[in-house]
C-alpha positions in Angstrom: 112.3 130.8 133.9 115.8 132.1 134.6 114.8 133.0 138.1 113.5 129.5 138.8 116.6 127.8 137.3 118.9 130.2 139.2 117.3 129.4 142.6 117.3 125.7 141.9 120.9 125.6 141.0 122.1 127.6 143.9 119.9 125.5 146.2 122.3 122.6 145.4 124.8 124.2 147.7 122.6 123.1 150.6 123.8 119.6 149.8 127.4 120.8 149.4 127.3 122.3 152.9 126.2 119.2 154.8 129.8 118.1 155.6 130.8 121.8 156.0 128.8 122.1 159.1 131.1 119.7 160.8 134.2 121.5 159.5 133.0 124.8 160.9 131.3 123.6 164.0 133.2 126.0 166.2 131.5 128.9 164.4 128.2 129.8 166.2 127.0 132.1 163.4 127.8 129.7 160.6 126.1 126.7 162.1 123.0 128.7 162.9 123.0 130.1 159.4 123.1 126.5 158.0 120.2 125.5 160.2 118.1 128.5 159.3 118.6 128.1 155.5 117.9 124.4 155.6 114.6 125.3 157.2 114.0 127.9 154.4 114.3 130.8 156.9 116.4 132.9 154.5 116.2 136.1 156.4 117.5 134.6 159.6 120.2 132.7 157.8 121.4 135.8 156.0 121.6 137.7 159.3 123.9 135.0 160.8 126.0 134.9 157.7 126.5 138.7 157.7 127.7 138.4 161.3 130.0 135.5 160.4 131.5 137.3 157.4 131.9 140.5 159.5 134.2 138.7 161.8 135.6 136.1 159.4 135.5 137.5 155.9 137.6 134.6 154.5 135.2 131.9 155.5 134.7 130.3 152.1 132.0 128.1 153.4 130.0 131.1 154.6 130.4 132.6 151.2 129.0 129.5 149.6 125.9 129.7 151.7 125.6 133.4 150.9 125.5 132.4 147.3 122.3 130.4 148.1 120.8 133.4 149.9 121.4 135.8 147.1 120.0 133.3 144.6 116.9 133.0 146.6 116.6 136.8 146.5 117.2 136.6 142.7 120.4 138.8 143.0 122.5 137.2 140.3 125.5 139.6 140.5 125.7 139.2 144.3 125.4 135.4 144.0 128.3 135.3 141.5 130.4 137.5 143.9 129.7 135.1 146.7 130.6 132.0 144.7 133.8 133.6 143.6 134.7 134.3 147.2 133.8 130.8 148.1 136.2 129.5 145.4 138.9 131.9 146.6 138.7 131.1 150.3 137.6 127.5 150.6 140.8 125.7 151.8 143.0 124.3 149.0 143.0 121.0 150.8 139.2 120.6 150.6 139.2 119.7 146.9 135.8 118.0 147.2 134.1 121.2 148.1 136.1 123.2 145.6 135.0 121.0 142.7 131.4 121.4 143.8 131.9 125.2 143.9 133.2 125.2 140.4 130.2 123.1 139.2 127.8 125.4 140.9 129.3 128.5 139.3 129.1 126.8 135.9 125.5 125.9 136.4 124.7 129.4 137.6 126.3 130.8 134.4 124.2 128.5 132.3 121.0 129.5 134.2 121.6 133.2 133.3 122.4 132.5 129.7 126.1 133.1 130.0 127.1 129.8 128.5 130.2 131.2 126.8 131.8 131.7 130.3 131.3 128.1 131.5 134.3 126.4 129.9 136.8 128.9 131.4 135.4 128.0 134.8 136.1 124.4 134.2 139.5 125.2 132.8 140.4 127.2 135.9 139.3 124.3 138.1 141.3 121.7 136.2 144.4 124.1 136.2 144.0 124.5 139.9 143.4 120.7 140.6 145.0 118.9 137.6 145.0 115.5 139.4 141.5 115.7 140.8 139.3 113.0 139.2 136.0 114.8 139.9 137.3 118.0 138.4 138.5 116.3 135.3 135.2 114.4 135.0 133.2 117.6 135.4 135.0 119.3 132.4 134.8 116.0 130.4 131.0 115.9 131.1 130.7 119.4 129.8 132.6 118.6 126.6 130.6 115.4 126.2 127.1 116.5 127.0 127.0 120.2 126.1 129.8 121.1 123.6 129.6 117.7 121.9 133.4 117.7 121.6 133.9 114.0 122.1 137.6 113.8 121.5 138.3 116.4 124.2 135.8 114.7 126.5 137.6 111.4 126.0 141.0 113.0 126.7 139.8 114.2 130.1 138.0 111.0 130.9 141.2 109.0 130.1 143.3 111.3 132.3 140.8 110.8 135.1 140.8 107.0 134.5 144.6 106.9 134.7 144.3 108.5 138.2 141.5 106.1 139.2 141.9 103.0 137.1 139.0 101.1 138.7 136.4 103.9 138.2 133.6 102.1 136.3 131.5 105.2 135.9 134.3 106.9 133.9 134.7 103.7 131.8 131.0 104.1 131.0 131.6 107.8 130.1 134.3 106.8 127.6 131.9 104.4 126.1 129.3 107.2 125.8 131.7 109.4 123.8 132.1 106.6 121.2 128.3 106.0 121.1 127.7 109.7 120.6 130.0 109.5 117.6 127.9 106.6 116.3 130.7 104.1 117.0 128.5 101.7 118.7 130.8 98.7 118.7 133.6 100.7 120.3 131.2 102.1 122.9 129.9 98.6 123.7 133.5 97.4 124.4 133.6 99.8 127.3 130.2 98.9 128.6 131.1 95.2 128.4 134.3 95.9 130.4 132.3 97.5 133.1 129.7 94.7 133.2 132.5 92.1 133.4 133.5 93.7 136.7 130.0 94.6 137.9 127.2 92.8 136.0 124.5 95.0 137.7 126.1 98.4 136.9 123.0 100.4 136.1 124.6 103.0 133.7 126.4 100.4 131.7 123.3 98.2 131.5 121.1 101.1 130.4 123.6 102.5 127.8 124.3 99.0 126.4 120.6 98.5 126.1 120.2 101.7 124.2 123.1 100.7 122.0 121.6 97.3 121.3 118.3 98.9 120.4 119.9 101.5 118.2 121.5 98.6 116.3 118.1 96.9 116.1 119.1 94.1 118.4 116.0 94.4 120.5 116.2 90.9 122.1 119.5 91.7 123.9 118.5 95.3 124.6 115.3 94.3 126.2 117.2 91.7 128.2 119.4 94.4 129.7 116.3 96.6 130.4 114.5 93.8 132.2 117.6 93.2 134.4 117.3 96.9 135.3 113.6 96.5 136.0 114.3 93.7 138.5 116.8 96.1 140.2 113.9 98.7 140.4 115.8 101.1 138.1 113.3 103.8 137.0 115.3 104.8 133.9 115.3 101.2 132.6 111.6 100.9 133.4 110.7 104.1 131.5 112.8 103.2 128.5 111.3 99.8 128.3 107.8 101.2 128.4 108.6 103.7 125.7 109.8 100.9 123.4 106.5 99.1 123.7 104.7 101.8 121.7 105.8 99.7 118.8 103.6 96.6 118.6 106.4 94.2 117.4 108.7 95.3 120.1 105.9 95.1 122.7 105.4 91.4 121.7 109.1 90.8 122.3 109.0 92.5 125.7 105.8 90.6 126.8 107.4 87.3 125.7 110.5 88.0 127.7 108.6 89.1 130.7 106.4 86.0 130.7 109.6 83.8 130.5 111.1 85.7 133.4 107.9 85.5 135.4 107.9 81.7 135.0 111.5 81.4 136.1 111.1 83.9 139.0 107.4 83.8 140.0 107.9 85.7 143.2 109.4 88.8 141.6 106.7 91.5 141.9 108.3 94.0 139.5 107.7 91.7 136.5 103.9 91.6 136.6 103.9 95.2 137.7 105.8 96.1 134.5 103.6 93.9 132.4 100.6 95.8 133.8 102.1 99.1 132.8 102.7 97.8 129.3 99.1 96.6 128.9 97.8 99.9 130.4 99.8 102.0 127.9 98.4 99.9 125.1 94.9 100.5 126.3 94.2 96.9 127.3 92.9 97.7 130.8 91.5 94.2 131.5 94.9 92.6 131.0 96.6 95.4 132.9 94.3 94.9 135.8 95.0 91.2 135.9 98.8 91.8 135.9 98.6 94.6 138.5 96.5 92.3 140.8 99.1 89.6 140.4 101.8 92.1 141.4 99.7 93.2 144.4 99.3 89.6 145.6 103.1 89.3 145.7 103.6 92.7 147.4 100.8 94.7 148.9 102.1 98.2 148.3 100.3 101.5 147.8 101.6 102.2 144.3 100.2 99.0 142.9 96.9 99.5 144.6 96.8 103.0 143.0 97.5 101.6 139.6 94.6 99.0 140.0 92.4 101.9 141.0 93.3 103.8 137.8 92.6 100.7 135.6 89.1 100.5 137.1 88.7 104.2 136.6 89.7 104.1 132.9 86.8 101.7 132.3 84.3 103.7 134.5 84.2 101.1 137.2 84.1 103.9 139.8 83.1 101.9 142.9 86.0 99.5 142.4 88.3 102.4 141.6 87.4 104.2 144.8 87.8 101.0 146.8 91.3 100.5 145.6 92.4 104.1 145.8 91.2 104.1 149.5 93.2 101.0 150.0 96.3 102.7 148.5 95.7 105.7 150.8 95.4 103.5 153.8 98.6 101.6 153.0 100.5 104.9 152.5 99.0 106.3 155.7 100.0 103.2 157.7 103.5 103.4 156.3 103.9 107.2 156.7 104.4 107.6 152.9 103.7 110.6 150.7 100.0 110.3 149.8 99.9 113.0 147.2 99.7 110.6 144.2 96.9 108.6 145.7 94.9 111.7 146.7 95.2 113.1 143.2 94.1 109.7 141.7 91.1 109.9 144.1 90.4 113.4 142.7 90.6 112.1 139.1 88.0 109.4 139.9 85.6 111.9 141.4 86.2 114.5 138.6 85.4 111.9 135.9 82.0 111.3 137.6 81.2 115.0 137.6 81.7 115.2 141.4 83.7 118.3 141.1 83.4 119.7 144.6 84.6 116.4 146.1 87.4 116.2 143.5 88.6 119.7 144.5 88.9 118.5 148.1 91.0 115.6 147.1 93.2 117.7 144.8 93.6 120.3 147.6 94.7 117.5 150.0 97.2 116.3 147.4 98.6 119.8 147.0 98.9 120.2 150.7 101.2 117.1 150.6 103.1 118.1 147.4 102.7 121.3 145.4 102.5 119.7 142.0 101.9 121.5 138.7 99.8 118.7 137.2 97.4 118.6 140.2 97.0 122.4 140.1 95.9 121.9 136.4 93.4 119.2 137.3 92.0 121.3 140.3 91.8 124.2 137.9 89.7 122.1 135.5 87.4 121.1 138.3 86.9 124.7 139.2 86.1 125.4 135.5 83.5 122.7 135.5 81.9 124.4 138.5 82.1 127.8 136.8 84.6 129.2 139.3 86.9 131.0 136.8 88.8 133.1 139.3 89.8 130.0 141.3 90.6 128.1 138.1 92.8 131.0 137.0 94.9 130.8 140.1 95.5 127.1 139.6 96.4 127.4 135.9 98.8 130.2 136.8 100.4 128.1 139.6 100.7 125.2 137.1 102.7 127.4 134.8 104.8 128.9 137.5 105.7 125.5 139.1 106.6 123.8 135.8 110.0 124.1 134.2 108.4 123.4 130.8 104.6 124.0 131.1 102.4 122.1 128.7 100.8 124.0 125.9 97.4 123.1 127.0 97.8 125.0 130.3 98.5 128.1 128.4 95.4 127.5 126.3 93.3 127.1 129.4 94.8 130.2 131.2 94.3 132.2 128.0 90.6 131.2 127.9 90.2 132.2 131.6 92.0 135.5 131.0 89.6 136.1 128.1 86.6 135.4 130.4 88.1 137.7 133.0 88.3 140.5 130.5 92.1 140.4 130.2 92.3 140.6 126.4 96.1 141.3 126.0 97.1 138.6 128.6 94.7 136.1 126.9 96.3 136.8 123.5 99.7 136.3 124.9 98.7 132.9 126.4 97.1 131.7 123.2 100.3 132.6 121.2 102.4 130.9 123.8 100.2 127.8 123.5 100.6 127.8 119.7 104.4 128.2 120.0 104.8 125.3 122.5 102.6 123.1 120.3 104.5 123.9 117.1 106.3 120.6 116.7 104.5 117.5 115.5 100.7 117.0 115.2 98.7 120.1 115.9 96.5 119.8 119.0 93.8 121.8 120.7 96.5 124.1 122.0 97.0 125.2 118.4 93.7 125.2 116.7 91.5 126.3 119.6 94.0 129.0 120.5 93.8 130.1 116.8 90.0 130.2 117.0 90.1 132.5 120.0 92.6 134.7 118.2 90.1 135.0 115.3 92.0 133.1 112.7 89.5 130.3 112.1 90.6 129.4 108.5 94.2 128.6 109.8 92.6 126.8 112.7 90.6 124.6 110.3 93.8 123.7 108.4 95.4 122.5 111.6 92.3 120.6 112.6 92.6 118.8 109.2 96.3 118.0 110.0 95.3 116.7 113.5 92.6 114.4 112.1 95.0 113.1 109.5 97.7 112.2 112.1 95.5 111.4 115.1 92.3 109.9 113.6 92.4 107.1 116.2 93.1 109.3 119.2 89.9 109.7 121.2 91.1 112.8 123.1 92.1 114.5 119.9 88.7 113.8 118.4 87.0 115.2 121.5 89.1 118.4 121.1 88.0 118.7 117.5 84.4 118.3 118.7 85.0 121.2 121.1 86.5 123.3 118.3 83.4 122.8 116.1 81.1 123.5 119.0 82.8 126.8 119.6 82.1 127.6 116.0 78.5 126.6 116.7 78.7 123.9 114.0 76.5 121.3 115.9 76.6 118.7 113.1 80.4 118.5 112.9 80.8 118.8 116.7 78.4 115.9 117.3 80.0 113.8 114.5 83.4 114.1 116.1 82.0 113.3 119.6 80.6 110.1 118.1 84.0 109.3 116.6 85.6 110.0 119.9 83.2 107.6 121.7 83.9 104.9 119.0 87.6 105.2 119.9 86.9 104.8 123.6 86.2 108.2 125.0 84.0 107.6 128.0 84.2 110.6 130.3 80.5 111.3 130.1 80.3 113.9 132.8 83.0 116.0 131.0 81.1 115.6 127.7 78.1 117.0 129.5 79.7 119.8 131.5 82.6 121.1 129.4 82.1 124.8 128.8 83.2 124.5 125.1 80.4 122.1 124.4 77.6 124.2 125.8 76.4 125.3 122.4 75.2 121.7 121.9 72.8 121.8 124.8 69.3 120.9 123.5 70.6 119.6 120.2 68.9 116.3 119.7 71.8 114.2 118.4 74.1 115.5 121.2 71.5 114.7 123.9 71.1 111.2 122.4 74.9 110.6 122.8 74.7 111.5 126.5 71.9 109.0 127.0 74.0 106.2 125.4 76.0 105.7 128.6 
């Protein structure tokens, strides 16, 4: 994990160096190093940088790029040496780049768990550039977001604001410090000041919406969020959707959306958002209607993809494939990234038990975008086909690619390790799955891992907790059925499959082919369930 974070943080210097290329354009070695590193040719880039630093050891910009190279090579000490030289040699007049260098050093320290050294870095930067707004804001952000020292954060923000009185973002930041101290009305004063100058300011709208909702004033909070939705603000959209988990709040959102749709019938994002709300609530017919209304207003690939998924949720596979092909064609014609649409196509095929065809779609999606979630789904398709070695590679990739892998991926990799005879590795994965699933309602990651670790009594206790908290969750009920099937308790396994179906589980091919349900083959009541479809 540290290695991944370290490389990602240092990689930010590629952005830092975009304007540096112009500043150093007379240096042949430096400009070629930038070009090579931007093309991910680290070896060639390093070679040019070593030549550059051999003739110009005080080129701070070359040292900044060398920081990237060393981070890619996972050489933490060398990377810190390089960033220190960058800070030392970047011209004092180039404060913009110096601020970025201090920020990068702070983030690198955090990535290698040396957080106690971060504040001195920001202090040094502020001492060196006491009137630089960005440097003051960087330290204030650290006080506010990490150290939770809101008074010191506010002091730095106020100094920055005195240097740049019209900076609306810093006004928002000051509001945040008050909200973080639960002084909502004081924070709102600052958000309102910002919005009086710029009524569409996204951060002020979002944070005011959060403050309204925290104060249970959902009408006003939802109004701000819908303004963000119209501006295509993804954070506002996500927060709005999360609020609709509550039925009373969902009703307020739907009412306000319908009012806005009547007043602004050509705004595509309103019916699109309405479709997402209905989809999250499991009302796929209303979701479909809203998404189709959105598609009629603007024929884009994302909406077509969502329509495909609504048909897929209800097992209308022919319509689902028609719409996902439409999404793919729109994306292809517009030269857009097709990975999401190809993975949706894979899901539709997977749910029908067409695992080989699904694998082809997932592979095409991964060729376009190496995504952890798609690796997981391709791994599941390989499992259904009995190709455990291939499945293991995908589960391993899903864990490697994710900053915070889902507990279920560890469960599946553990099971594959067990099947491949890697007992110690399997036990490690099962324990990791349990650890990552330790907060909230226990899931399969806990109780099935415990079964494979041989602690069935503890597993049964967690099954009981799961059923108590998630008795209406069809996927949880399916997992409980798998648990009992692994215990060879056919009666309890079939009973929980029935309950899962009652709650809407309809992936019949998975119910037929899942390896953890194989003990039910030939059992009369189980076979009857498969014929119900």
